[in-house]
Structure formats: C-alpha cells, structure tokens
N, CA, C and O of each residue as an XYZ file, in Angstrom:
920
protein
N      53.235     66.700    -98.050
C      52.537     68.211    -97.837
C      54.216     69.041    -97.666
O      54.668     69.667    -98.625
N      54.804     68.958    -96.672
C      56.269     69.868    -96.573
C      57.144     69.800    -97.497
O      58.068     70.598    -97.654
N      56.897     68.817    -98.180
C      57.449     68.837    -99.793
C      57.512     69.250   -100.808
O      58.494     69.397   -101.536
N      55.821     69.622   -101.059
C      55.154     70.492   -102.264
C      55.576     71.775   -101.027
O      56.520     72.512   -101.312
N      55.360     71.839   -100.630
C      55.314     73.843    -99.594
C      57.142     73.902    -99.984
O      57.514     74.413   -101.041
N      58.033     73.377    -99.089
C      59.381     73.810    -99.616
C      59.696     73.993   -101.448
O      60.304     74.805   -102.146
N      58.981     72.871   -101.660
C      58.999     73.525   -103.641
C      58.580     74.414   -103.725
O      59.284     75.423   -103.724
N      57.465     74.465   -103.818
C      56.575     75.556   -104.166
C      57.033     77.089   -103.423
O      56.537     78.163   -103.765
N      57.829     76.969   -102.603
C      58.870     78.437   -102.178
C      60.351     78.448   -102.672
O      60.943     79.511   -102.484
N      60.790     77.811   -103.052
C      62.154     76.795   -104.033
C      61.945     77.702   -105.122
O      62.830     78.417   -105.591
N      60.586     77.652   -105.571
C      60.168     78.041   -107.118
C      59.465     79.423   -107.531
O      59.147     79.991   -108.576
N      59.395     79.659   -106.157
C      58.988     81.384   -105.678
C      59.675     82.420   -104.964
O      59.443     83.335   -104.174
N      60.640     81.872   -105.597
C      61.834     83.334   -104.766
C      61.311     84.655   -104.754
O      61.007     85.405   -103.827
N      61.270     84.781   -106.082
C      60.573     86.156   -107.047
C      59.999     85.886   -107.564
O      59.790     84.721   -107.903
N      59.310     87.088   -107.968
C      58.014     87.236   -109.319
C      58.493     87.089   -110.786
O      57.761     86.881   -111.753
N      59.462     87.191   -110.792
C      60.401     87.389   -111.875
C      60.942     85.954   -112.340
O      61.099     85.667   -113.527
N      61.244     84.971   -111.136
C      61.481     83.976   -111.955
C      60.317     82.953   -111.961
O      60.283     81.876   -111.366
N      59.324     83.536   -112.793
C      58.315     82.985   -113.379
C      58.005     84.128   -115.051
O      57.245     84.027   -116.015
N      58.716     84.794   -114.768
C      58.084     85.565   -116.010
C      58.234     84.994   -117.515
O      57.571     85.666   -118.305
N      59.026     83.787   -118.186
C      59.039     82.848   -118.341
C      57.759     82.737   -119.057
O      57.225     83.091   -120.108
N      57.531     82.090   -118.003
C      55.977     81.938   -118.084
C      54.427     82.816   -117.874
O      53.292     82.565   -117.470
N      55.215     84.012   -118.438
C      54.080     85.424   -118.139
C      53.279     85.492   -116.716
O      52.116     85.894   -116.677
N      53.857     85.146   -115.764
C      53.358     84.863   -114.310
C      52.046     84.465   -114.122
O      51.310     84.923   -113.249
N      51.648     83.343   -115.190
C      50.409     82.559   -115.415
C      50.394     81.622   -114.191
O      49.238     81.233   -114.023
N      51.348     81.045   -113.152
C      51.315     80.379   -112.162
C      51.082     80.849   -110.864
O      50.567     80.330   -109.874
N      51.663     82.141   -111.130
C      51.507     83.020   -110.105
C      52.579     82.248   -108.442
O      52.485     82.824   -107.358
N      53.321     81.179   -108.581
C      54.227     80.787   -107.400
C      53.731     81.131   -106.137
O      52.889     80.358   -105.678
N      54.141     82.393   -105.262
C      53.485     83.032   -104.515
C      52.346     82.650   -104.315
O      52.576     82.332   -103.148
N      51.286     82.398   -104.442
C      49.789     82.264   -104.415
C      49.577     80.966   -104.283
O      48.910     80.642   -103.301
N      49.880     80.287   -104.852
C      50.279     78.535   -104.694
C      50.630     78.441   -103.913
O      49.870     77.936   -103.086
N      51.812     78.748   -103.504
C      52.569     78.699   -102.358
C      51.972     78.525   -101.242
O      51.984     77.523   -100.527
N      51.341     79.706   -101.063
C      50.616     80.132    -99.842
C      49.109     79.009   -100.133
O      48.617     78.423    -99.168
N      48.600     78.863   -101.363
C      46.819     78.204   -101.297
C      47.505     76.592   -100.632
O      46.817     75.922    -99.862
N      48.456     76.284   -100.922
C      49.310     74.821    -99.999
C      49.033     74.304    -99.022
O      48.499     73.233    -98.731
N      49.583     75.458    -98.276
C      50.182     75.587    -97.028
C      48.597     76.416    -95.989
O      48.543     76.587    -94.771
N      47.639     76.727    -96.929
C      46.037     77.523    -95.975
C      45.448     75.469    -96.274
O      44.767     74.933    -95.399
N      45.815     74.760    -97.411
C      44.844     73.211    -97.211
C      45.270     71.853    -96.782
O      44.570     70.859    -96.588
N      47.061     72.063    -96.630
C      47.749     71.177    -95.950
C      48.092     71.267    -94.008
O      48.282     70.580    -93.005
N      47.963     72.839    -94.582
C      47.995     72.839    -92.604
C      46.839     71.982    -91.575
O      47.028     71.318    -90.556
N      45.846     72.248    -92.169
C      44.010     71.389    -91.510
C      44.316     69.803    -91.428
O      43.828     69.182    -90.484
N      45.054     69.170    -92.321
C      45.796     68.351    -92.163
C      46.333     67.065    -91.156
O      46.116     65.876    -90.923
N      47.410     68.499    -90.639
C      48.648     67.659    -89.810
C      47.819     66.931    -88.821
O      48.004     65.730    -88.623
N      46.536     67.891    -87.933
C      46.006     67.200    -86.981
C      45.810     65.564    -86.887
O      45.959     64.778    -85.951
N      45.302     65.346    -88.648
C      45.109     63.925    -88.538
C      46.140     62.711    -88.600
O      46.234     61.621    -88.034
N      47.025     63.569    -89.762
C      48.149     61.912    -89.437
C      48.169     62.542    -88.082
O      47.444     61.822    -87.394
N      48.536     63.321    -87.499
C      49.112     62.775    -86.072
C      48.236     61.765    -84.951
O      48.693     60.821    -84.306
N      46.967     62.246    -84.951
C      46.495     61.331    -84.932
C      46.842     60.097    -85.060
O      47.589     59.467    -84.311
N      46.171     59.633    -86.252
C      46.336     58.974    -86.910
C      47.721     57.365    -86.058
O      47.582     56.182    -85.746
N      49.053     58.545    -86.046
C      50.114     57.948    -85.538
C      49.546     57.503    -84.082
O      49.284     56.308    -83.951
N      49.359     58.273    -83.102
C      48.689     57.487    -82.033
C      48.178     56.939    -81.785
O      48.399     56.192    -80.832
N      46.913     56.938    -82.632
C      46.187     55.318    -82.442
C      46.980     54.769    -82.991
O      46.564     53.614    -82.910
N      47.828     54.734    -83.500
C      48.123     53.219    -84.247
C      49.571     52.892    -83.046
O      49.986     51.738    -82.941
N      49.975     53.612    -82.530
C      50.836     53.386    -81.547
C      50.198     52.910    -80.084
O      50.906     52.143    -79.431
N      48.958     53.291    -79.539
C      47.841     53.234    -78.801
C      47.229     51.304    -78.770
O      47.221     50.527    -77.815
N      46.835     51.104    -80.071
C      46.841     49.730    -81.045
C      47.827     48.423    -80.184
O      47.494     47.498    -79.444
N      49.746     49.113    -80.947
C      50.045     48.101    -79.823
C      50.919     47.802    -78.901
O      51.630     46.847    -78.586
N      50.518     49.628    -78.292
C      50.506     48.849    -76.548
C      49.122     47.996    -75.873
O      48.925     47.478    -74.774
N      48.505     48.101    -76.801
C      47.193     47.428    -76.192
C      47.124     46.021    -76.297
O      46.487     45.301    -75.528
N      48.058     45.499    -77.647
C      47.956     44.116    -78.150
C      49.045     43.846    -77.231
O      49.032     42.650    -76.942
N      50.004     44.489    -76.644
C      51.339     43.942    -76.037
C      51.586     44.399    -74.406
O      52.681     44.780    -73.992
N      50.689     44.317    -73.789
C      50.690     44.691    -72.596
C      51.818     43.668    -71.525
O      52.204     42.541    -71.837
N      52.295     44.619    -69.865
C      53.249     43.298    -69.537
C      51.940     43.118    -68.109
O      51.301     43.876    -67.381
N      52.063     41.887    -68.288
C      50.974     41.121    -67.201
C      52.078     40.440    -66.079
O      53.254     40.097    -66.196
N      51.518     40.426    -65.413
C      51.543     39.555    -63.896
C      50.901     38.856    -62.948
O      50.211     39.380    -62.073
N      51.130     37.430    -63.100
C      50.338     36.693    -62.185
C      51.238     35.664    -61.298
O      52.224     34.959    -61.509
N      50.420     35.936    -60.242
C      50.688     35.330    -58.527
C      52.277     35.686    -59.155
O      52.935     34.889    -59.825
N      52.765     37.227    -58.726
C      54.172     37.428    -58.973
C      55.314     36.542    -60.015
O      56.465     36.123    -59.893
N      54.475     36.540    -60.864
C      55.420     36.408    -62.160
C      54.954     37.092    -63.642
O      54.053     36.714    -64.390
N      55.941     38.296    -63.806
C      55.578     38.633    -65.329
C      56.002     37.454    -66.522
O      56.874     36.636    -66.815
N      54.662     38.034    -66.978
C      54.655     37.723    -68.804
C      54.465     38.589    -69.772
O      53.393     39.153    -69.990
N      55.454     38.735    -70.378
C      55.490     39.715    -71.994
C      54.032     39.766    -72.258
O      53.456     38.755    -71.857
N      53.338     40.573    -72.768
C      52.439     40.696    -74.002
C      52.371     39.870    -74.544
O      51.405     39.131    -74.734
N      53.813     39.806    -75.058
C      53.741     38.976    -76.738
C      53.525     37.405    -76.288
O      52.672     36.557    -76.550
N      54.420     37.428    -75.685
C      53.669     35.294    -74.705
C      53.097     35.197    -74.290
O      52.861     33.999    -74.129
N      51.999     36.267    -73.481
C      50.717     35.855    -72.598
C      49.559     35.591    -73.877
O      48.671     34.762    -74.080
N      50.115     36.809    -74.618
C      48.689     37.177    -75.701
C      49.136     36.951    -77.238
O      48.969     37.670    -78.223
N      49.789     35.642    -77.084
C      50.850     34.467    -78.509
C      49.190     34.315    -79.367
O      49.085     34.683    -80.537
N      48.341     33.903    -78.818
C      47.260     33.454    -79.284
C      46.180     34.518    -79.338
O      44.976     34.431    -79.094
N      46.853     35.446    -79.686
C      45.765     36.838    -79.496
C      44.837     36.812    -80.657
O      45.116     36.738    -81.854
N      43.181     36.920    -79.820
C      41.793     37.146    -80.141
C      41.425     35.664    -80.064
O      40.238     35.385    -79.900
N      42.397     34.617    -80.174
C      41.747     33.562    -79.284
C      41.323     33.572    -77.811
O      41.605     34.415    -76.960
N      40.550     32.405    -77.681
C      39.926     32.083    -76.292
C      40.863     30.572    -75.598
O      41.725     29.818    -76.050
N      40.398     30.648    -74.784
C      41.296     29.715    -73.296
C      40.446     28.530    -74.029
O      41.194     27.555    -74.107
N      39.341     28.278    -74.521
C      38.767     27.049    -75.185
C      40.032     27.280    -76.261
O      41.106     26.834    -75.857
N      40.039     27.695    -77.116
C      41.066     27.385    -78.043
C      42.798     27.449    -78.438
O      43.429     27.126    -79.445
N      43.132     27.948    -77.301
C      44.346     27.450    -76.449
C      44.353     26.275    -76.150
O      45.059     25.385    -76.624
N      43.515     26.206    -75.292
C      42.846     24.688    -74.745
C      43.456     23.442    -76.066
O      44.502     22.794    -76.090
N      42.191     23.493    -77.146
C      42.612     22.895    -78.219
C      44.151     22.882    -79.207
O      44.713     21.875    -79.638
N      44.462     23.920    -79.334
C      45.556     24.084    -79.818
C      47.028     23.524    -79.388
O      48.087     23.362    -79.995
N      46.514     23.271    -77.840
C      48.176     23.236    -77.163
C      48.482     21.937    -77.670
O      47.547     21.156    -77.849
N      49.742     21.563    -77.948
C      50.157     20.622    -78.226
C      50.165     19.497    -76.413
O      49.708     18.355    -76.375
N      50.605     20.014    -75.522
C      50.705     19.447    -74.584
C      49.305     18.991    -73.782
O      49.009     19.621    -72.767
N      48.627     18.129    -74.139
C      47.882     17.464    -73.502
C      47.824     16.250    -72.395
O      47.116     15.245    -72.335
N      48.891     16.775    -71.521
C      48.841     15.393    -70.354
C      47.599     15.190    -69.477
O      47.172     16.208    -68.933
N      47.146     14.385    -69.321
C      45.949     14.425    -68.219
C      46.431     14.499    -67.029
O      45.643     14.017    -66.215
N      47.666     15.009    -66.435
C      48.433     15.159    -65.008
C      48.202     16.506    -64.930
O      47.707     17.166    -64.016
N      48.559     16.784    -65.842
C      48.551     18.508    -65.803
C      46.880     19.069    -65.009
O      45.762     18.669    -65.334
N      47.130     19.800    -64.227
C      45.570     20.087    -63.020
C      45.921     21.852    -63.688
O      46.825     22.314    -64.384
N      44.713     22.426    -63.057
C      45.198     24.306    -63.349
C      45.862     24.699    -62.227
O      45.468     24.314    -61.125
N      46.758     25.369    -62.336
C      47.213     25.796    -61.593
C      47.072     27.548    -60.259
O      47.346     28.748    -60.241
N      46.436     26.414    -59.365
C      45.490     27.274    -58.205
C      44.529     27.317    -58.703
O      43.752     26.437    -59.074
N      44.501     28.889    -58.773
C      42.760     29.698    -59.070
C      42.883     30.001    -60.741
O      42.031     30.635    -61.363
N      44.543     29.220    -61.551
C      44.575     29.846    -63.081
C      43.357     28.894    -63.769
O      42.606     28.083    -63.226
N      43.437     29.221    -64.863
C      42.799     28.633    -65.602
C      43.867     27.232    -66.569
O      45.004     27.487    -66.966
N      43.114     25.669    -66.810
C      44.060     24.927    -67.340
C      44.915     25.988    -68.912
O      46.094     26.326    -69.012
N      43.937     26.207    -69.746
C      44.909     26.972    -71.024
C      45.957     27.674    -70.240
O      47.000     27.050    -70.433
N      46.079     28.241    -69.791
C      47.136     29.558    -68.438
C      47.860     28.553    -68.272
O      48.804     28.687    -69.052
N      47.960     27.667    -67.734
C      48.744     26.569    -66.858
C      49.684     25.966    -67.660
O      50.862     25.796    -67.345
N      49.063     25.578    -68.904
C      49.212     25.267    -70.095
C      50.341     25.748    -70.868
O      51.210     25.163    -71.513
N      49.993     27.504    -70.528
C      51.153     28.044    -71.945
C      51.669     28.760    -70.925
O      52.383     29.654    -71.380
N      51.613     28.765    -69.446
C      53.076     29.432    -68.938
C      54.372     27.798    -68.704
O      55.599     27.819    -68.601
N      53.501     26.715    -68.696
C      54.278     25.280    -68.121
C      55.252     25.172    -70.135
O      56.311     24.617    -70.427
N      54.688     25.622    -70.656
C      55.002     25.795    -72.629
C      56.048     27.054    -72.478
O      56.921     26.943    -73.338
N      56.248     28.309    -71.589
C      57.316     28.884    -71.593
C      58.129     29.348    -71.071
O      59.042     30.134    -71.322
N      57.548     28.502    -69.805
C      58.697     28.351    -68.265
C      58.732     26.605    -68.677
O      57.677     26.116    -68.274
N      59.365     25.847    -69.157
C      59.828     24.315    -68.859
C      60.459     24.003    -67.725
O      61.396     24.720    -67.374
N      59.959     22.548    -66.700
C      60.351     22.313    -65.559
C      61.887     22.838    -65.256
O      62.205     23.766    -64.512
N      62.898     21.845    -66.168
C      64.242     21.614    -66.247
C      64.837     23.245    -66.358
O      65.889     23.459    -65.756
N      64.177     24.431    -67.129
C      64.814     25.672    -67.162
C      64.470     26.548    -65.743
O      65.041     27.476    -65.171
N      63.900     26.185    -65.621
C      63.369     27.172    -63.857
C      63.556     26.109    -62.531
O      63.415     26.237    -61.315
N      63.867     25.224    -63.247
C      64.821     23.943    -61.812
C      66.137     24.813    -62.106
O      66.760     25.354    -61.193
N      66.462     24.893    -63.291
C      68.322     25.519    -63.045
C      68.161     26.772    -63.044
O      69.144     27.280    -63.584
N      67.494     27.470    -62.746
C      67.270     29.025    -62.705
C      67.199     28.853    -60.898
O      67.975     29.530    -60.224
N      66.486     28.164    -60.408
C      65.904     27.916    -58.866
C      67.863     27.378    -57.969
O      68.338     27.671    -56.872
N      68.216     26.847    -58.707
C      69.890     25.870    -58.450
C      70.410     27.661    -58.366
O      70.107     28.210    -57.307
N      70.619     27.907    -58.662
C      71.819     29.146    -58.959
C      70.995     30.020    -58.062
O      71.676     31.028    -58.252
N      70.115     30.404    -57.279
C      69.471     30.595    -56.507
C      70.481     30.653    -55.225
O      70.930     31.685    -54.726
N      70.782     29.086    -54.733
C      71.605     28.858    -53.528
C      71.458     28.438    -52.061
O      71.975     28.233    -50.963
N      69.918     28.468    -53.177
C      68.512     27.794    -51.286
C      68.972     26.382    -50.352
O      69.017     25.267    -50.872
N      69.201     26.556    -49.335
C      69.962     25.216    -49.303
C      68.632     23.812    -48.458
O      68.412     22.609    -48.598
N      68.176     24.768    -47.755
C      66.346     23.331    -47.098
C      65.029     24.337    -47.897
O      64.529     25.310    -48.463
N      65.055     23.814    -47.658
C      62.976     24.273    -48.017
C      62.702     25.204    -47.052
O      61.797     25.979    -47.364
N      63.339     25.417    -45.678
C      62.691     26.775    -45.083
C      63.553     27.838    -45.817
O      63.253     28.933    -45.340
N      64.346     27.947    -46.625
C      65.071     29.126    -47.149
C      64.739     29.167    -48.334
O      65.175     30.160    -48.916
N      63.722     28.015    -49.354
C      62.396     28.318    -50.358
C      61.509     29.059    -49.710
O      60.937     30.006    -50.249
N      61.371     28.806    -48.857
C      60.066     29.742    -48.124
C      59.948     30.879    -47.785
O      58.879     31.488    -47.829
N      61.556     31.580    -47.200
C      61.689     32.833    -46.868
C      61.741     33.252    -48.537
O      61.153     34.288    -48.849
N      61.997     32.961    -48.936
C      62.157     33.715    -50.127
C      60.912     34.032    -51.081
O      60.855     34.923    -51.927
N      59.635     32.813    -50.647
C      58.573     33.276    -51.321
C      58.105     34.186    -50.602
O      57.659     35.140    -51.239
N      58.024     34.264    -49.228
C      57.370     35.410    -48.372
C      57.882     36.862    -48.386
O      57.181     37.840    -48.127
N      59.497     36.895    -48.799
C      59.556     37.664    -49.760
C      59.632     38.450    -50.480
O      59.814     39.659    -50.625
N      59.410     37.318    -51.088
C      59.109     38.490    -53.059
C      60.413     37.871    -53.800
O      60.272     37.713    -55.012
N      61.344     37.592    -53.383
C      63.220     36.813    -53.662
C      62.581     36.095    -54.707
O      63.680     36.110    -55.262
N      61.962     35.567    -55.395
C      62.241     34.339    -56.094
C      62.543     34.984    -58.271
O      63.101     34.522    -59.267
N      61.638     36.391    -57.854
C      62.035     36.770    -59.178
C      60.998     36.832    -60.366
O      59.842     36.980    -59.968
N      61.095     36.781    -61.243
C      60.877     36.278    -62.771
C      60.353     35.234    -63.023
O      61.269     34.852    -63.751
N      59.346     34.060    -63.066
C      59.572     33.580    -63.611
C      59.501     31.569    -63.352
O      59.626     30.488    -63.927
N      59.210     32.222    -62.064
C      59.471     31.246    -61.118
C      58.411     30.916    -60.276
O      58.020     31.774    -59.485
N      57.835     29.734    -60.311
C      56.395     30.004    -59.650
C      56.329     29.622    -57.518
O      57.169     29.004    -56.864
N      55.566     30.009    -57.222
C      55.634     30.003    -55.457
C      55.373     28.988    -55.287
O      55.834     28.526    -54.244
N      54.505     28.026    -56.158
C      54.223     26.032    -56.085
C      54.612     25.702    -57.130
O      53.771     25.854    -58.016
N      55.507     25.320    -57.429
C      56.359     24.498    -58.082
C      56.346     23.000    -58.099
O      56.982     22.304    -58.891
N      55.605     22.600    -57.203
C      55.080     21.352    -56.334
C      53.693     21.238    -57.422
O      52.963     20.269    -57.633
N      53.669     22.187    -57.819
C      51.922     22.716    -57.812
C      51.332     21.963    -59.613
O      50.626     21.109    -60.150
N      52.770     23.659    -59.976
C      52.457     23.669    -61.058
C      53.406     22.336    -62.302
O      53.165     22.044    -63.474
N      54.232     21.950    -61.556
C      54.984     20.977    -62.180
C      54.634     19.637    -61.551
O      55.538     18.885    -61.188
N      53.616     19.381    -61.437
C      53.026     18.368    -60.852
C      53.195     16.663    -61.439
O      52.989     15.620    -60.818
N      53.672     16.881    -62.937
C      53.995     15.476    -63.558
C      55.342     15.016    -63.278
O      55.718     13.845    -63.219
N      56.207     16.348    -63.068
C      58.076     15.870    -63.102
C      58.081     15.756    -61.417
O      58.888     14.893    -61.072
N      57.451     16.345    -60.361
C      57.833     16.793    -59.708
C      58.661     15.430    -59.210
O      58.402     14.368    -59.776
N      59.954     15.482    -57.831
C      60.327     14.017    -57.466
C      59.885     14.674    -56.061
O      58.808     14.655    -55.466
N      61.229     15.310    -55.736
C      60.650     16.172    -54.306
C      61.829     17.614    -54.270
O      62.654     17.852    -55.152
N      61.629     18.348    -53.125
C      62.052     19.951    -52.733
C      63.781     19.452    -52.852
O      64.315     20.459    -53.317
N      64.389     18.863    -52.741
C      66.143     18.283    -52.762
C      66.123     18.428    -54.226
O      66.936     19.162    -54.787
N      65.237     17.765    -54.865
C      65.547     17.904    -56.327
C      64.812     19.293    -57.081
O      64.892     19.737    -58.226
N      64.263     19.621    -56.182
C      63.732     21.064    -57.053
C      64.370     22.481    -56.586
O      63.914     23.617    -56.715
N      66.119     21.827    -55.737
C      66.264     23.054    -54.994
C      68.174     22.821    -55.378
O      69.020     23.685    -55.150
N      68.482     21.292    -56.055
C      69.247     20.750    -56.527
C      70.272     20.673    -55.304
O      71.414     21.131    -55.350
N      69.767     20.103    -54.328
C      70.746     19.174    -52.953
C      71.170     18.021    -53.320
O      70.577     17.180    -53.996
N      72.678     17.965    -52.666
C      73.038     16.503    -53.264
C      72.109     15.484    -52.403
O      71.603     15.901    -51.361
N      71.932     14.430    -52.742
C      71.798     13.269    -52.481
C      72.329     12.832    -50.609
O      73.218     13.385    -49.962
N      71.446     11.727    -50.177
C      71.767     11.951    -48.841
C      72.842     10.328    -48.956
O      72.855      9.482    -49.850
N      73.721     10.407    -47.532
C      74.970      9.349    -48.278
C      74.260      8.021    -48.470
O      75.044      7.097    -48.683
N      72.778      7.640    -48.445
C      72.396      6.525    -48.485
C      71.866      6.255    -50.080
O      71.932      5.370    -50.933
N      71.402      7.361    -49.936
C      70.885      8.008    -51.698
C      71.857      7.358    -52.621
O      71.387      6.561    -53.432
N      73.191      7.586    -52.621
C      74.110      8.443    -53.236
C      74.578      6.907    -52.951
O      74.962      6.450    -54.027
N      74.711      5.786    -51.757
C      75.514      5.082    -51.765
C      74.932      3.632    -53.009
O      75.605      2.964    -53.794
N      73.288      3.601    -52.670
C      72.865      2.955    -53.104
C      72.462      3.218    -55.342
O      72.074      2.360    -56.135
N      72.616      3.916    -55.464
C      73.103      4.819    -56.862
C      74.310      4.030    -57.542
O      74.251      3.353    -58.568
N      75.535      4.301    -56.647
C      77.029      3.774    -56.970
C      77.042      2.644    -57.004
O      78.116      2.135    -56.682
N      76.298      2.027    -57.260
C      75.885      0.136    -57.127
C      74.494     -0.094    -57.831
O      73.909     -1.166    -57.678
N      73.766      1.308    -58.903
C      73.349      1.186    -59.451
C      73.808      1.590    -60.963
O      73.277      1.596    -62.074
N      74.871      1.869    -60.502
C      75.866      2.327    -62.177
C      76.789      1.707    -61.549
O      77.678      2.554    -61.453
N      77.247      0.502    -60.922
C      78.531     -0.128    -61.265
C      79.341      0.552    -61.104
O      80.211      0.550    -61.974
N      79.454      1.201    -60.293
C      80.947      1.413    -59.631
C      81.310      1.081    -58.491
O      80.564      1.150    -57.514
N      82.939      0.525    -58.438
C      83.372     -0.783    -57.454
C      84.118     -0.287    -56.422
O      84.185     -0.814    -55.312
N      85.081      1.420    -56.992
C      85.832      1.397    -56.417
C      85.726      3.244    -56.164
O      84.571      3.609    -56.384
N      86.427      4.126    -55.865
C      86.659      5.453    -55.392
C      86.798      6.200    -56.657
O      86.102      7.086    -57.151
N      88.265      5.404    -57.194
C      88.759      6.287    -58.362
C      87.786      5.909    -59.413
O      87.679      6.918    -60.110
N      86.922      4.860    -59.951
C      85.664      4.663    -60.509
C      85.083      6.304    -60.106
O      85.541      7.342    -60.583
N      84.202      6.219    -59.317
C      83.349      7.160    -59.198
C      83.845      8.000    -59.072
O      82.918      8.750    -59.377
N      84.981      8.926    -58.754
C      85.678      9.935    -58.905
C      86.075     10.426    -60.679
O      86.064     11.559    -61.162
N      86.391      9.157    -61.317
C      86.587      8.987    -62.469
C      84.889      9.570    -63.570
O      84.474     10.460    -64.314
N      84.492      8.240    -62.897
C      82.901      8.822    -63.342
C      82.411     10.262    -62.806
O      82.629     11.286    -63.454
N      82.070     10.260    -62.187
C      81.703     11.704    -61.791
C      82.636     13.349    -63.138
O      82.329     14.279    -63.883
N      83.749     12.649    -62.597
C      84.630     14.163    -63.412
C      84.366     14.211    -65.069
O      84.429     15.249    -65.730
N      84.109     13.100    -65.521
C      83.731     12.911    -67.147
C      82.552     12.875    -67.672
O      82.425     12.692    -68.883
N      81.220     13.086    -66.642
C      80.429     13.425    -66.742
C      79.120     14.466    -65.808
O      77.971     14.377    -65.373
N      80.067     15.261    -65.890
C      79.993     16.820    -64.834
C      78.151     16.729    -65.349
O      77.309     16.463    -64.491
N      77.837     16.930    -66.493
C      76.786     17.767    -66.812
C      75.674     15.734    -65.416
O      75.374     15.624    -64.227
N      75.606     15.176    -66.130
C      74.854     13.745    -65.931
C      75.225     14.123    -64.530
O      74.224     14.400    -63.869
N      76.478     14.233    -63.801
C      76.792     14.132    -62.317
C      76.160     14.894    -61.176
O      76.108     14.781    -59.951
N      75.641     15.827    -62.220
C      74.745     17.034    -61.397
C      73.398     17.326    -61.535
O      72.743     18.188    -60.949
N      72.852     16.059    -62.852
C      71.578     16.159    -63.017
C      70.700     14.878    -62.112
O      69.489     14.760    -61.930
N      72.169     13.768    -61.524
C      72.459     12.908    -60.619
C      72.289     13.164    -58.956
O      71.753     12.460    -58.100
N      73.168     14.846    -58.839
C      73.090     15.553    -57.523
C      73.636     14.212    -56.900
O      73.105     13.361    -56.186
N      75.208     14.378    -57.575
C      76.076     13.317    -56.215
C      77.717     14.096    -55.863
O      78.515     14.458    -56.728
N      77.786     14.137    -55.306
C      79.048     14.829    -54.840
C      80.282     13.908    -56.116
O      80.351     12.867    -56.769
N      80.966     15.016    -55.872
C      83.223     14.677    -56.667
C      83.383     13.696    -55.723
O      83.975     12.646    -55.972
N      82.911     13.952    -54.683
C      84.271     13.769    -53.458
C      83.605     13.042    -52.588
O      83.867     13.422    -51.447
N      82.698     11.973    -52.620
C      81.728     10.966    -51.036
C      82.448     11.119    -49.910
O      82.005     11.609    -48.871
N      83.465     10.746    -50.064
C      84.165     10.749    -48.861
C      84.642     11.651    -48.302
O      85.175     11.465    -47.208
N      84.592     12.926    -48.894
C      84.486     14.242    -48.214
C      83.455     15.264    -47.723
O      83.602     15.969    -46.724
N      82.287     15.262    -48.623
C      80.718     15.554    -48.353
C      80.424     14.396    -47.194
O      80.049     14.800    -46.093
N      80.596     12.863    -47.428
C      79.919     13.102    -46.533
C      80.273     12.133    -45.252
O      79.835     11.068    -44.817
N      81.426     13.182    -44.833
C      82.513     12.479    -44.105
C      81.750     12.298    -42.667
O      82.529     11.841    -41.831
N      80.679     12.489    -42.253
C      80.057     12.462    -41.050
C      79.214     10.754    -41.399
O      78.872     10.033    -40.462
N      79.081     10.509    -42.301
C      78.773      8.971    -42.444
C      79.178      8.119    -43.064
O      78.647      7.042    -43.335
N      80.716      8.753    -43.508
C      81.491      7.854    -44.341
C      82.409      7.133    -43.349
O      83.042      7.764    -42.502
N      82.482      5.538    -43.490
C      83.240      4.789    -42.795
C      84.484      4.297    -43.237
O      85.603      4.595    -42.819
N      84.093      3.337    -44.325
C      85.557      3.459    -45.871
C      84.744      3.189    -47.195
O      83.560      2.958    -47.442
N      85.710      3.299    -47.815
C      85.980      2.586    -49.371
C      84.876      1.412    -49.754
O      84.047      1.499    -50.659
N      85.068      0.245    -48.814
C      84.364     -1.108    -48.753
C      82.930     -1.087    -48.475
O      82.024     -1.830    -48.855
N      82.942     -0.096    -47.750
C      81.264      0.421    -47.285
C      80.612      0.651    -48.596
O      80.103     -0.064    -49.459
N      80.810      1.862    -48.429
C      80.351      2.647    -49.690
C      80.267      1.897    -50.342
O      79.209      1.345    -50.042
N      80.911      1.154    -51.556
C      81.076      0.372    -52.875
C      80.425     -1.140    -52.279
O      80.309     -2.110    -53.027
N      79.980     -1.176    -50.654
C      79.120     -3.529    -51.338
C      80.013     -4.037    -51.043
O      79.685     -5.168    -50.685
N      81.846     -3.789    -50.897
C      82.752     -4.746    -51.491
C      83.233     -5.397    -50.412
O      83.820     -4.618    -49.661
N      83.218     -6.597    -50.008
C      83.454     -7.910    -48.739
C      84.335     -6.784    -48.054
O      84.316     -5.732    -48.693
N      85.221     -6.759    -46.724
C      86.292     -6.202    -46.259
C      87.036     -7.683    -46.216
O      88.197     -7.780    -45.817
C-alpha cells in the first residue's frame, strides 16, 4: 500500500504532469482514493503480525521443572503429541528407568535424553564439591544451576555407582591399590606413566597421578602398594 501511495504521489506532483493524457486519470484523486482504501487495512496487517508472534511464543515457552530450566524447544520437541506418544517413540526403553519423583515416565526419559549422565556428571565435577555434605548444601541453597537434578541417584538410577563417583572424588587408598593390581601395574613408575599417558581414562577411574603423595597418610611403601614381596 505504501508503495502504491508513493508511486501515486510521484506521478501526481502537479496537474500538468498528466496533460498528455488529457487529465483523464486525475492522479491526485487516484492518490487520495488509494490512501482512503489502504489505511483501514493497516490495523489488520499489524494484528496478523502480532498474532503470529504470540503463536511462536506459545509454542516455545521457558519452563522450569524441579529447579531445572528446559527450553520450550527442547521440552516441546514433540509438540502436538501426548506423553503416551512420547513414551512410544522414545528410543530409551530401558526397564530400569523409573519416573523421576512426581514426573511422568515420558518426561523422565526426555530429560535424560537432553541431559545424559556423563554430561551432567562432568558439569557437577566442575563445581568442586568434595563431600556429600557439600552437595546437600548446594541443593538447599539452590546453587546447582540449570540442568542438574537435585536427586541424581533417582534420575540416573541405571548408571548410578555412588556419590564419590558422581562428585568425581578420588578413590580410597585400598580401592586404588586393588585397581592398580587389576591393571597389571607393578611399580610406581609404571603407574605414573599409565596415568599421564591416559589422562581421560585415569580421570574416569578417579585415581591420582602420585598415589604416594595423595595417600601420604596411608602410604607404607611401593612394595606394599603394588603387592610385591618385600
């Protein structure tokens, strides 16, 4: 409409501009009629744009579950489907998965898919909690942040080992000693080489680089740790 108005205005600067046509088209009147008929349509156009924006916001709201934010796009990825539809379509059919507290089984599976165990555990380890008590304090004060469930032992029951593993705490002396034997490590040099050449694996195993230093209170000697006859 604005383009038509502008064209009409430019084509009707003065009455002499249409003298070639014998003033038949009467440009000024044409411009005025265009303005009169186009102006009432503007509110309808604005209303259409506003309605379209409202529909988009309704489809993608920001929702919060148990202190955890899930974006509308993620939570409503199966927009138009019921929980039963999600449950049927979900690839994770592990019978060990149970509904998370008051949530439905479909919601729990969707949450686990968006926030898998190892991804959330890596985020938790970065928090630096050293004990279960530290974790409980973080939960009660709301410091866990987004995408970390308050009860991971329930959310990730099939993968759950213990709280030390969840928080990324180092194994106890006896556990590391037995693991070193299982790995076939016979000396401190072999142990250190293994850890430094397999950083990611050592991190997953939760063993220190220097057990003689980390377990200084329990450390006796290298022969005892590696089970060698003295």
